[in-house]
C-alpha positions as CSV (number, residue, x, y, z in Angstrom):
1,M,282.3,-53.2,28.0
2,G,278.5,-53.4,28.0
3,S,278.7,-55.5,24.9
4,F,280.6,-58.1,26.9
5,S,278.7,-57.8,30.2
6,S,275.3,-58.8,28.8
7,P,276.3,-62.1,27.1
8,L,278.7,-62.8,30.1
9,S,275.7,-62.6,32.4
10,G,273.9,-64.9,30.0
11,L,276.8,-67.3,30.2
12,M,276.8,-67.3,34.0
13,A,273.0,-67.8,34.0
14,A,273.2,-70.7,31.6
15,Q,276.0,-72.2,33.7
16,Q,273.8,-71.9,36.8
17,Q,271.0,-73.5,34.9
18,L,273.3,-76.4,33.9
19,Q,274.4,-76.8,37.5
20,S,270.7,-76.9,38.7
21,V,269.8,-79.5,36.1
22,S,272.9,-81.5,36.9
23,N,272.0,-81.4,40.6
24,N,268.5,-82.6,39.9
25,L,269.7,-85.5,37.8
26,A,272.3,-86.4,40.4
27,N,269.5,-86.7,43.0
28,I,267.1,-88.7,40.8
29,D,267.5,-91.6,43.3
30,T,267.6,-89.5,46.4
31,D,264.6,-90.4,48.7
32,G,262.4,-87.4,49.3
33,Y,264.4,-85.0,47.0
34,K,262.4,-82.2,45.4
35,D,263.1,-81.0,41.9
36,E,264.4,-77.4,41.7
37,T,264.0,-74.9,38.8
38,L,265.7,-71.6,38.4
39,T,263.7,-68.5,37.5
40,F,265.5,-65.7,35.6
41,G,265.0,-61.9,35.5
42,D,266.5,-59.2,33.6
43,I,269.0,-56.9,35.2
44,F,267.8,-53.3,35.9
45,A,267.8,-51.5,32.6
46,Q,269.7,-48.2,32.5
47,T,267.6,-45.2,31.5
48,G,269.0,-42.9,28.8
49,V,267.8,-39.6,27.3
50,A,264.4,-39.2,26.0
51,G,263.8,-39.9,22.3
52,G,262.1,-37.6,19.9
53,S,258.7,-39.0,20.9
54,G,259.4,-38.4,24.5
55,D,259.9,-42.0,25.4
56,T,262.9,-43.0,27.5
57,V,265.6,-45.0,26.0
58,Q,266.3,-48.2,28.1
59,I,268.9,-50.7,27.5
60,G,269.0,-54.0,29.4
61,S,272.2,-55.1,31.2
62,G,271.8,-58.8,31.0
63,V,270.2,-61.6,33.1
64,A,270.4,-62.9,36.6
65,V,268.8,-65.7,38.6
66,S,265.9,-64.2,40.5
67,S,264.7,-67.2,42.4
68,T,264.9,-71.0,42.8
69,D,261.5,-72.7,42.7
70,T,261.1,-76.1,44.4
71,N,258.5,-78.6,43.1
72,F,256.9,-79.9,46.3
73,T,254.6,-82.3,44.5
74,E,254.6,-85.8,46.0
75,G,257.0,-88.4,44.5
76,N,256.1,-92.0,44.1
77,L,255.9,-94.0,47.3
78,N,258.1,-97.1,47.3
79,S,257.4,-99.9,49.7
80,T,260.6,-101.1,51.4
81,G,259.2,-103.4,54.1
82,T,261.5,-101.8,56.6
83,S,259.5,-100.9,59.8
84,S,261.5,-97.7,60.5
85,N,260.9,-96.3,57.0
86,M,258.0,-93.8,56.6
87,A,256.5,-91.6,53.9
88,I,254.0,-88.8,54.0
89,S,251.1,-89.2,51.5
90,G,249.9,-85.6,51.0
91,N,251.0,-82.3,52.5
92,G,253.5,-82.0,55.3
93,F,257.1,-82.7,56.6
94,F,258.7,-84.9,59.2
95,V,260.2,-82.9,62.1
96,T,263.8,-83.7,63.0
97,Q,266.4,-82.3,65.4
98,G,270.1,-82.0,64.9
99,T,272.8,-82.4,67.5
100,N,272.8,-78.7,68.0
101,G,269.1,-78.6,68.8
102,T,268.2,-77.1,65.4
103,Q,264.7,-78.1,64.2
104,N,264.6,-79.2,60.6
105,F,261.9,-80.5,58.2
106,T,262.2,-83.2,55.6
107,R,260.1,-85.4,53.3
108,S,262.8,-88.1,53.3
109,G,261.6,-91.0,55.5
110,D,264.6,-93.3,55.2
111,F,264.8,-93.6,59.0
112,T,267.0,-96.0,60.9
113,T,267.7,-96.5,64.6
114,N,270.7,-95.5,66.5
115,N,272.4,-97.3,69.4
116,D,269.9,-95.8,71.8
117,G,267.0,-97.2,69.8
118,Q,265.9,-93.7,68.6
119,L,264.6,-93.1,65.0
120,M,267.0,-91.0,63.0
121,T,267.8,-89.8,59.5
122,P,270.9,-91.0,57.6
123,S,272.7,-87.8,58.6
124,G,272.0,-88.6,62.3
125,Q,269.1,-86.2,63.0
126,L,266.5,-87.5,65.4
127,L,262.9,-87.9,64.4
128,L,260.6,-86.0,66.7
129,G,257.1,-86.9,67.9
130,Y,254.8,-87.2,70.9
131,P,255.7,-89.6,73.7
132,A,253.6,-92.5,75.0
133,V,253.4,-93.8,78.6
134,N,252.1,-97.3,79.1
135,G,250.7,-97.3,75.6
136,V,248.9,-94.0,75.8
137,V,250.2,-91.2,73.6
138,N,250.3,-87.7,75.1
139,N,249.6,-85.3,72.3
140,S,249.9,-82.3,74.6
141,A,253.4,-83.1,75.7
142,S,256.5,-81.5,74.2
143,M,257.9,-83.3,71.2
144,Q,260.9,-85.5,71.8
145,P,262.9,-88.1,69.9
146,L,260.9,-91.3,69.2
147,Q,262.2,-94.5,70.9
148,V,261.6,-97.9,69.3
149,G,264.4,-100.0,70.6
150,S,265.0,-102.3,73.6
151,M,261.6,-101.6,75.2
152,T,259.6,-103.7,77.6
153,S,255.9,-103.8,78.2
154,P,254.5,-103.9,81.7
155,A,252.4,-106.7,83.0
156,V,248.7,-106.2,82.5
157,P,246.6,-108.0,85.1
158,S,243.6,-110.0,83.8
159,T,240.2,-108.5,84.4
160,T,238.0,-110.5,82.0
161,V,238.1,-114.2,81.0
162,G,236.1,-116.1,78.4
163,I,235.4,-119.7,77.8
164,T,233.7,-121.1,74.6
165,A,232.5,-124.6,75.4
166,N,229.7,-127.1,75.0
167,L,228.3,-129.4,77.7
168,D,227.0,-132.8,76.7
169,S,223.2,-132.9,77.3
170,N,223.3,-136.7,77.6
171,T,225.4,-136.5,80.8
172,A,223.7,-138.3,83.7
173,I,222.6,-136.2,86.6
174,G,225.5,-136.0,89.0
175,G,227.9,-136.6,86.1
176,T,230.7,-134.2,85.1
177,A,232.0,-132.7,81.9
178,T,235.5,-132.1,80.7
179,S,237.1,-129.3,82.6
180,S,238.1,-126.0,81.0
181,S,241.5,-124.4,81.8
182,L,243.0,-121.1,81.0
183,D,245.9,-118.9,82.2
184,I,245.5,-115.5,83.8
185,Y,248.0,-112.9,84.9
186,D,248.3,-110.8,88.1
187,S,249.8,-107.3,88.4
188,L,253.4,-108.7,88.5
189,G,252.8,-110.8,85.4
190,T,252.8,-114.1,87.2
191,S,250.6,-116.7,85.5
192,H,247.8,-118.5,87.4
193,T,245.9,-121.4,85.9
194,L,242.1,-121.3,86.3
195,T,240.3,-124.6,86.1
196,V,236.5,-124.7,85.6
197,N,234.8,-127.9,86.6
198,Y,231.2,-128.7,85.6
199,T,228.6,-131.0,87.3
200,M,225.1,-131.7,86.0
201,T,222.6,-131.2,88.9
202,A,219.4,-131.5,87.0
203,V,218.1,-131.7,83.4
204,G,219.4,-128.5,81.7
205,T,221.1,-127.3,84.9
206,W,224.9,-127.4,85.7
207,N,226.9,-126.1,88.6
208,Y,230.4,-124.9,87.9
209,T,233.3,-124.2,90.2
210,V,236.5,-122.2,89.5
211,T,239.7,-123.2,91.2
212,V,243.4,-122.2,91.3
213,P,246.3,-124.1,92.8
214,S,246.3,-123.4,96.5
215,A,250.1,-122.6,96.3
216,D,249.2,-119.5,94.3
217,V,247.2,-118.2,97.3
218,V,249.4,-119.4,100.2
219,A,252.9,-120.4,99.4
220,G,253.8,-124.0,100.2
221,T,250.2,-125.3,100.3
222,T,248.9,-128.1,98.1
223,G,245.6,-128.9,96.4
224,N,243.2,-126.4,94.8
225,T,241.3,-123.4,96.2
226,T,237.8,-122.5,94.9
227,V,237.7,-118.8,93.8
228,G,234.3,-118.8,92.0
229,S,231.2,-120.8,91.4
230,G,227.8,-120.5,89.8
231,T,224.9,-122.2,88.1
232,L,224.1,-122.5,84.4
233,N,220.5,-123.1,83.1
234,F,219.8,-124.1,79.5
235,N,216.5,-124.1,77.6
236,G,215.2,-126.9,75.4
237,E,217.2,-125.7,72.5
238,G,220.5,-125.9,74.4
239,Q,220.8,-122.1,74.7
240,L,221.8,-120.4,77.9
241,A,218.7,-119.3,79.7
242,S,220.2,-117.9,82.9
243,I,223.4,-117.8,84.8
244,T,223.9,-117.2,88.5
245,N,227.3,-116.3,89.8
246,T,227.1,-117.6,93.4
247,V,230.6,-116.6,94.0
248,P,232.1,-114.2,91.5
249,I,235.6,-115.1,90.4
250,S,238.1,-113.4,92.7
251,I,241.5,-114.5,94.1
252,P,241.6,-112.9,97.6
253,T,245.3,-113.1,98.2
254,L,248.3,-113.8,96.0
255,A,251.5,-115.6,97.3
256,D,253.8,-113.5,95.0
257,D,252.6,-110.2,96.7
258,A,250.9,-109.0,93.6
259,T,248.0,-106.6,94.0
260,S,245.0,-108.5,95.3
261,P,242.2,-109.3,95.2
262,L,242.4,-110.2,91.5
263,A,238.7,-109.9,90.4
264,L,237.6,-111.3,87.1
265,S,234.4,-111.0,85.1
266,G,233.1,-113.8,82.9
267,P,233.6,-116.5,81.8
268,F,230.5,-117.5,79.8
269,G,229.3,-114.2,78.4
270,T,225.7,-113.1,79.0
271,V,222.3,-114.7,78.2
272,A,222.0,-112.2,75.3
273,D,225.5,-113.2,74.1
274,P,226.5,-116.5,75.6
275,T,229.7,-118.5,74.8
276,I,228.5,-121.8,76.2
277,T,225.9,-124.3,75.0
278,Q,224.3,-127.6,76.0
279,T,223.8,-130.0,73.1
280,S,224.1,-133.7,72.5
281,M,227.7,-133.3,71.2
282,A,230.6,-134.3,73.5
283,S,231.6,-131.9,76.2
284,A,234.6,-129.8,75.0
285,T,236.2,-126.4,75.3
286,S,236.9,-124.9,71.9
287,A,238.5,-121.5,72.9
288,T,239.6,-119.5,75.9
289,T,240.4,-115.8,76.2
290,T,241.9,-113.4,78.7
291,D,242.8,-109.7,78.5
292,G,245.9,-110.0,80.7
293,F,249.6,-110.1,79.6
294,P,252.9,-110.9,81.2
295,P,255.8,-108.5,80.8
296,G,257.4,-108.6,77.4
297,T,260.2,-107.2,75.2
298,L,259.6,-105.3,71.9
299,S,259.7,-107.7,69.0
300,T,258.3,-105.6,66.1
301,F,256.7,-102.3,65.4
302,A,254.6,-100.7,62.7
303,V,253.6,-97.1,61.9
304,Q,249.8,-96.4,61.5
305,P,248.4,-93.7,59.1
306,D,247.9,-91.2,62.0
307,G,251.6,-91.6,62.8
308,T,251.1,-93.8,65.8
309,I,254.0,-96.3,66.2
310,E,252.5,-99.5,67.5
311,G,254.9,-102.0,69.1
312,T,254.2,-105.7,69.4
313,F,255.8,-107.4,72.4
314,T,256.9,-111.0,73.1
315,S,254.0,-111.2,75.5
316,G,251.5,-110.7,72.7
317,D,250.6,-107.3,73.9
318,T,250.4,-104.3,71.5
319,L,251.1,-100.8,72.8
320,A,251.6,-97.4,71.3
321,L,255.3,-96.3,71.5
322,G,254.7,-92.8,70.4
323,Q,253.3,-90.7,67.5
324,V,255.1,-89.1,64.7
325,A,254.7,-85.3,64.4
326,V,253.9,-83.7,61.0
327,A,254.6,-80.0,60.2
328,S,252.9,-77.9,57.5
329,F,253.6,-74.3,56.3
330,T,251.7,-71.5,54.8
331,N,254.2,-71.1,52.0
332,N,256.4,-74.2,51.2
333,Q,258.3,-72.1,48.6
334,G,259.6,-69.9,51.4
335,L,261.4,-72.9,53.0
336,V,265.2,-72.7,53.0
337,S,267.1,-75.8,51.8
338,V,270.0,-76.6,54.1
339,G,271.2,-79.9,52.4
340,N,270.6,-83.5,53.3
341,N,267.0,-83.1,52.1
342,D,266.4,-80.8,55.0
343,Y,264.6,-77.5,55.1
344,Q,264.3,-74.8,57.7
345,A,261.5,-72.3,58.3
346,S,261.9,-68.7,57.2
347,V,259.9,-65.5,57.3
348,A,258.7,-66.2,53.8
349,S,257.5,-69.8,54.7
350,G,255.9,-68.8,58.0
351,A,256.3,-70.7,61.2
352,A,255.7,-74.4,61.2
353,V,252.3,-75.6,62.3
354,I,253.0,-79.0,63.9
355,G,250.4,-81.5,64.7
356,L,249.0,-85.0,63.9
357,A,249.0,-86.7,60.6
358,G,245.6,-86.6,58.8
359,T,244.5,-83.4,60.6
360,G,244.7,-79.7,59.7
361,G,245.3,-80.4,56.0
362,R,248.3,-82.7,56.8
363,G,248.9,-85.9,54.9
364,T,248.9,-89.4,56.4
365,V,251.9,-91.5,57.2
366,V,252.6,-94.6,55.2
367,G,254.8,-97.1,57.2
368,G,257.4,-99.3,55.6
369,S,257.7,-97.0,52.6
370,V,259.8,-94.1,51.4
371,E,259.0,-91.2,49.0
372,Q,261.1,-91.3,45.9
373,S,262.6,-88.2,44.2
374,N,260.1,-86.4,42.0
375,V,262.7,-85.5,39.4
376,D,261.4,-86.2,35.8
377,I,264.4,-87.2,33.7
378,A,262.7,-86.2,30.4
379,S,262.0,-82.6,31.7
380,E,265.5,-82.3,33.0
381,F,267.1,-83.3,29.6
382,A,264.8,-80.8,27.9
383,K,266.0,-78.0,30.3
384,L,269.6,-79.3,29.7
385,I,269.3,-78.8,26.0
386,V,267.9,-75.3,26.4
387,A,270.6,-74.3,28.8
388,Q,273.3,-75.7,26.5
389,Q,271.9,-73.7,23.6
390,A,271.8,-70.6,25.7
391,Y,275.3,-71.1,26.8
392,S,276.5,-71.6,23.2
393,A,274.6,-68.6,22.0
394,N,276.1,-66.3,24.6
395,A,279.6,-67.7,24.1
396,K,279.1,-66.9,20.3
397,S,278.1,-63.4,21.2
398,I,281.2,-62.8,23.3
399,T,283.3,-64.2,20.5
400,T,281.7,-61.9,18.0
401,F,282.1,-58.8,20.2
402,N,285.7,-59.8,20.7
403,T,286.3,-60.0,16.9
404,L,284.6,-56.6,16.4
405,S,286.7,-55.1,19.2
406,Q,289.9,-56.5,17.7
407,A,289.0,-55.1,14.3
408,T,288.2,-51.7,15.8
409,L,291.6,-51.6,17.5
410,A,293.4,-52.6,14.4
411,M,291.7,-49.7,12.5
412,I,292.9,-47.3,15.1
413,Q,296.4,-48.5,14.9
C-alpha cells in the first residue's frame, strides 16, 4: 500500500497547490488581498534496518503542506477619489472591530459609512481610531469607531480681525475715507458687523473708530455703538509709523446673551508688519479677515498622511474628526487569515503594536485610495503549470502501481 500512499499524497498536495493558485487568481481584483504560496515538506521517513555499511535505510512516505506563506509586500495604490477610502503606504494594518467585539486587522481600505456615519468595511466591521473633541484628537484615549457623518462644528468666537486697506494721502484734513466693514462671530455664532471709519486729522495722521449696530449690544436700540478707536501715523513713504489703540476693540455686552465682553485684537497688524498704507491711490479696502466661525454642518472630509481625518464644515471651519489607528506586528507571517481580507493576531505574530501612522515603523495613510491585490498573474500561471504537471505525474504513478498490482494478482491466480 506504500506504493499508493506516496503518489496519493502527491496528488493531494498538487490539488492543494491548484486550489491555492486558483484562490489567488480569483482574488486578483480584491482590494488589499495578499498572495499566498504553499510550502511543502516530506512526510516523516520510516527507518528500516541498518545496511551493510551501518547506514540506516529510510524510505519517504510522501509529501504534505507544511505551511502557507503570505506575501505582505505592498500592492499598487489606486486613487478612487472617494473620501472614505484609505490605503497604507508601508508597513501596518488598519484596526477593525466586528459586531462581536473581535479585533481584526486588514490592508483593505475600501471603507464606506453606515447609517450612523461610522466608517466600516464592506463586511460591516467598524474602523477604529482615536476620537477628537472640538477638533482636538486625544491619542491617549481608548480606540473607538470613527465617525464622519452628520456632524456639526461649534461656533468659534472671533478673537482677531484684520483689514488690508489704503488711505488716500490727498484727502483734505478733516476729510474721511471709505469705511471698512467685516463680520465677526460671538460664542453663539451670531454675526456682528464691525464698521471702521477713518478721518484725517493732520498730514499723515488718521483717527479711526470701530462701531457695531447698537441693537447688537442692547436689543431694540438703533444707531451704532463705538467699541474701539485709535490713531494711525504714516511716514513720508506712506508706511505705518505708529499706531495707538485709544480704545481697544471690545464689545462689552451682547444682546443675544453670548459670552461677553468680546475682545478683539487688530485690525491693522503691527508697525513691523502692517496691513494698511497711505498713498495717493484712492481709499479702498482690499481684504478683511477674522478667525471666528458660525456653527456649521460637515460637508466634506479628507484623510491626512498621519491618519487624521479633517472635516470641512459649511461654516468654512476645518476640524479634526478623529485619527486612524495603525497596527504593526513582530512577525506578519504569524497572522491568522480569517477571511474578508482580515487577519487576527496569534502567538506566532506577537501582539499588535497599535499607534499613529508614520511612527514606530508604521506606514503613512493615503486618503482617497485603495491598495490593490499584489497577485502577479504571470507567477500564478507558472505555479499552475507546475502543479498541473505534478498532479499528472502522481496520477500516472498511481496508474502504473495499479497495473503492476493487477499483473501480480493475475500471476497468483
